[in-house]
Every structure is written in structure tokens, then in C-alpha cells.
C-alpha positions, 0 to 999 in steps of 0.5 A: 355433670354428676350431682353429689348424690350420684357421686355418693351412690357410685362411691357406695357401689365401689365400696360394696364391690371392694367389700365383696372382693375382699370377702371372696378373697378371704373365702379363697384364702380359707379354702386354700388353707384348708386344702393345704392343711389336708395336703399336709395331713395326707402327706403326714399319713403317707410318711407314717405309712411309708415308715411303717412299711420300711419297718415291716420290711426290716422285720420280714428280713429278720424273720426270713433269716430266722426261718433260713437258720431253722430250716438249715438246723432241721428244727422246723416240723414237717407238718406246719401246713397240716390241717388243724385238729378236729376241734377246728373244722373251719376258721372265722373268715368263711363268711367274709370270704363269701362276701368278698366273692360276690360280683358287686363286692368292692373295698373302700368307703367309710362306715358312719355310725353314732354313739348315744353317749360320749365315751369316758375311755376307750382303754380296755379293762378300764372301760365299762360300757357297751359303746366302748366294747363296740369300738374295741371289737374292731381292734382286739381279737380273741383266740376263738369266735362263734359262727353266727349261724351254727354258734359253733366255735371257730378259730380266730387267733388260734388254729387249733385247740385241745381240751384235756379229758378232765376239762381242766386244761385247754391248749391252744395252737396259735397262727404263726402269721399274726401281727399287732397293728404296729407290726410286732408279732403276736405270740403265746406270750402275749396271751399269758401276759393278758391274763396276768395283767388282768389278774393284777390287783393294781389294774382297775379290772374287777369285773374281768378278774371276776370272770377269769377267777376260775382260771388258775394260770395261763402259760406260754409253752412256746411262741405258738402254744398257750395253756389255760389251766383251771383250778376246778371244772367250769361249764364255760371254760372254752368260751372263757379262754377262747374269748379273752381279748389279747393285749400286746405285752410290748405296749401295755407291760409298762403300766405294771410299774405305773398302774395309776396312769393306765387306770386313769387313761382315756385312749390306750388302744392297740390290738391285732384286729382289722382296724386301729387308731391312727395314734394308739395313745392319742384319743380323748373324749373331747374329740366327740367322735372315734375314728378307726382306720383300716389296719394296713398290717392286718394278718387276716386272709380277707382285708377289711372292706371299709377304709374307716369306721367312724362313730360320731357322738350324738347323745340326743335321739332326735338329733341322731334321727336328723343326722341319719335323714341327712345321710351323715350316718349309716345306721339308725335304731328307731324309737317305736313311736317314729318307726311307722312314720319312717316306714311311711316316708317314701323318700327315706325308704327309697334309699334305706333298708329296715330290719325288725327283729328280736335278737336271741341275745337281746339285752334286758332292761331293769330297775336296780334297787340299791340296798346299801348307801352311805354305810347303811341299809336302804329301804330297798334292803327289804325284799318285801319293798322290792317285790312291792315295787315290781308289782307297782311297775306295770311293765305291760302298760310301759311296753304298750304305751311307751314302746308300742308293743315292740318288746317282751316282758323280762322275767329274769336275766335269762332269755325266755328262749333259753334252757336256763329259764323256767317257763312256769315263771311268768312276769310279775303283774301289776297289782296295787293291792298286793303291793300295798299289803307288802309295803304295810308288812314292811312298815310303810303306810299312810299314817297322817292321811296325806296320801304319802306312805311313811315308816314308823318314824314318820319318814316318807317313802321317797327316792330318786330314780337315775336314768340317762338324760338323752334317752327320750323313751326312758324319760317317758317311761320314768315319768309314767312310773312316777305317776304309777308309784304316786298312786301307791303313796310313793314319791319318786324323783326322776333324776336325768343324768349324763352318761359319764356321771351315771357310770361314776355313780355306779362305781361309787354305788351312789344312787337310790335306784337306777334304770339300765340294761345288761347285754345277754349271751348264748348262756348267761352267767349271772355271777358278775351281777348277783354273786355276793363276792362282786359287791367289791369296789368297782364290782358289778353287783353295785346294789349290794345284793347278797344271798348265800343261797343264790351264791351256792347255786351260782357256784354249783352251776358254774362248776357243772360241765354237763348241760343237762345237769347244769340247767336245772341249777340255773332254774333254781337260781332264777326262782331265787331272783324271781322271789327276791327281785334285786332288780325289777326286770322290765323287758327285752326290746325289739330292734327297729333298725334302718341302714343306708341302702348302699351297704350290702350283704346284711343278714339276720343270723342266730346272733342277730343282724350281722351289721357289726360282725367281725370279721366284717361281712358287709361292704359298699359296691364301688358305684355306691361309695360315698367317702374317700 
């Protein structure tokens, strides 16, 4: 006979089993729902692809009918398959073909990357940061691209090009087999449309208009021939025309009647490149990631290897490292203080590869001193104050103590390995005495003995330095500089800021000083950042720096086609920037990159590591593929 206590115990056990069975049932239901959801998503993808294929078949039939009519009428030139002219000695797919010919090459897998800040928009022209450009490089294509080793121009969308004797006209012959990712054919009319769209003042693209201002017009002579006509000689004319990313007119033309919608959009992204958004209008910043799928209609002779390229937004440095350690992203750019620790981590090193290099086109970091705010000049409008701030910014110590020597001081926007740079100019050294004397000349001294500099009206020398809040190294640098400036009697208030807020502050020119970085090129055109004309709304001269003498030199250099004549002009311009210090030029940093070991065919080139090269040269062998 069982006691009430035994009955109670059995009752509790029974209830426990019931709850366990209920919990298992709930888990099974959730798993079934997830699986069903995935199956519906997969079915939706299949239906979408089948619909696209059916549309492609209809287009192909139409093209075949047109071709048949053309052949019958005798209008088709007999030299269609002839080798391109001398200007197009090779195309951009040579290296991708070599990769695809390797014994262990396989298509498939996903490339998992990270963004250090959330994107405000992916829409071309409207976007203004390097993160958006990184994504867009897989979606949009240009007429030409550079060989990453020889740096010579190669045809991409163009199969041939000719430059007139006076250098004012460049004529491109396009490939006839290029389609956008929605199946529409890419023609010379799309190239002409892209230029006209950018130059429309209603479109929020001032930095692009600044670059293209040298071009007088772009005209489609026929479906496959487009002509760029320059108003005057320009040293970078071929690069300017050849690197124009072509927009599909049929997709973007509607925004000529509704530019506000375009300017405020977040994810209008459609091009001819090897990857695409599954919905070219559906991306929004709140997704916390960007996911591109392989373009099934890609026209290139070599298919893109990865099925998908995914960027996860991970703004915190430490969180990004943890995600890389867990194998959830494939690339991690290490901070100097953790680089050696990661090299000593045998478990990590057994599955990754690492690269340490100074890119020939490495970006340069700087502090920009805003000279005009709230409709009046600021303390930084005085050249002596800016020069004093550069003397107080001990770049050597910042490099040594914050970045552990992984970098080199920057003298100007020009790389020290460029012919644009005058080697006689040396980085501005830390000099407290010189800085104090300059500040006194500008009217700042400690007038009441409290250790703080004041102007003649008794206003203290204090300002805010805006920086990206999730960069730990930048935070350490700013705090280090705060202490250095305090020794000179200057109060600097660090202002950690979200990335989107920083971009908005730049757009509105609403800051005292800000620390950022500009990317560099093979030859750097400084018109965009320092020419007085670019102080316009949304322009990239967001510090309102104006120098008529520099303007003339920039204009002269840009109009000088002969390199031997142009480089001395750039060096004169560099001297003015060195003396004026509109920025305090900080440093170029060494790249310390770790990449998952399953990714193959990584090489250092004259343009840096080929990790992000397009056409894509890297891949994952079938046996190492992780994602399906």
C-alpha cells in the first residue's frame, strides 16, 4: 500500500515527464516550422529563378530573330570577332581564368565578411563611405579596370578604346554580350545615361559631379559605341571615363522625375556585376547585414566562385574578433595590440593564414580642423592655430604607443612612394615650444594663470574631437591626444559618435574637429577634398578650407597630361598643404589581416591583397566548403 507521500512523488514525476514531453513537442514543432519556412523560401527562390530563366529564353529568342534579320540584310560587319585594337591587349578575367584552372578549384561556399559600421544606404551616388563602396564593387562594373600587378588598363565592359590625338575624346567599344542582373542588355545608352544622371543637380551626388566636371558630354553613337568628350585636357581622363560605374537606365531613369525618393533611398542597387541583391529595392539598414547572391545571368567568361557574399554588421572590435575566432566570419583585420597574441595562438593559426603589408594605395588617417561653423569662422580658421595643433600631435608616439609601430607617418595626401611627394618634406615633429609660440601669435595664452589658454576676450581654447565610437584604437589615440593637448593648455573634449551620426555631421559641417581616413589611389587627385569649389553643400571639402593659390595649382596639375610636367605641380601643391595644415596628417597603417585557411589563391599584388579583387580570384576547394 502506497503512502500519500509516495503518491505525491509519483504525481510530481508524472508531471515532470509531461512537461518534458510538452517541451520536446514544442521544440519539434519549432524545428518543423523552421524547416517548412526554409522549404518555402527555397521554393520561392526556385520559382524566381525559373521565372527569370523563362524571361531570358524569351529575350534570347528575340535576339536570335534580330540577328537573323541582320544577317539576311547584310548589315552585320564581318569583323565582329576580330581581335580588339592595340589599346586592349588583355581583358580583366585573365587572373580569374588562371584561378579556375587550378587543380583544387571549385565553385560554391559563402564568403563571410564583416562591416565595422552599419550602412546608412547602399544606393549608388548617395552613399558616401568605403563600406558601401566595398559592397557596390561586386554589383556595378566599369568600362575598364587595372591589372593588379602591371597597373595597366584592361577591358571590362569595353573590349576596345581609342584616344584622340588631342586627348579630348575617348571612344569605347562595348562588349555585345553584357546584361544587367535582371536580364536587360547593357548598351552605350546606359553609359551615357549614367553620366547625365550624375550631372543632374537634383541628384545628391556632388562628389561624383566634382570628379566628372572635366567631361563635357557623353554620347552613345550606337548601341555598342560611346564617346566621352572633354572640355579641356585632363591628366586622368582615361581613368575618369573608364572607371565610371554603369547604371541601368531602365531601372534608375524613373528617379529623374522623383529625385527626392532616390536621394532618400536605402537600397536601390542593380548592376551588371557578378553578384546582386535578391531584391534590388528591398535592402534596409535595420537588417544588420548585406547579402549578395551570385548573379545567374552574369555575362563574364568566368563564373563568380562564391554562391553568396555576406557582410555582417559588427561595430565593436572585440565582438568582431570573437566572431572570427568562432569561424563565423572569414576575414579579420587585427589591431596591433592583439596581432602578436593571435600569431601565438596555435589553435587559431592551425586554421587561418595571416598577411602583414603596407598597401601601395593605403588610406591615410587625419584630423580635420573645421574652419567655418554656425555661419562664422572658427579658431581653426587661423593657419597658425592649425600648424600649432600639428606640432602638438605627436604622431611618432601615437604610432609607437597605440599602434605599436605598425604604420608610417603621413606628410600629406600623397604616398611617400609616389612621384607626387617631395621627399624633402618630413613629417611635422612634436614641438611644444614652437606650438606655444604659434598660439601666442594667434592670440592664445594663459591670461589668468589657470593653465588654460584664452583669447583676448577671455574665451578658453577648447573644442570637441569627433571620432567613431566603436574603434578602440581610435578611442585610445584620442584620449592620448587629449592629454598631450592639455599640457599646452588646450581642452579637447572627446566626442565618440555613431557612424551614421558622423556622416550626418560631415554633411552638415557640424563639428569642431573630426578624425577620419581617406583612401588613396595610384595617383591621388586632391580636388575633391581641398579645392575651394568643393565647400558646397554635401561637398567633401567639409572643413571650408580655401586657398586660391592651391586652387590654381590643382587646376594646373589636372590639366597637365604629361606626367613629367605634372608631378612638379603636385609637389608645389603639397608644399602649400604642408604649410597650411588644413588637416593634421597622421599616418598610414600597416594591414594586419587574418583570413580563414580554407580560402585559396590569396596573393599580394601591386594594389595590395587580392582578397576583394573583382573579377573574383579567390575560392574554396570542394572538400573545405562550409556553407550551402
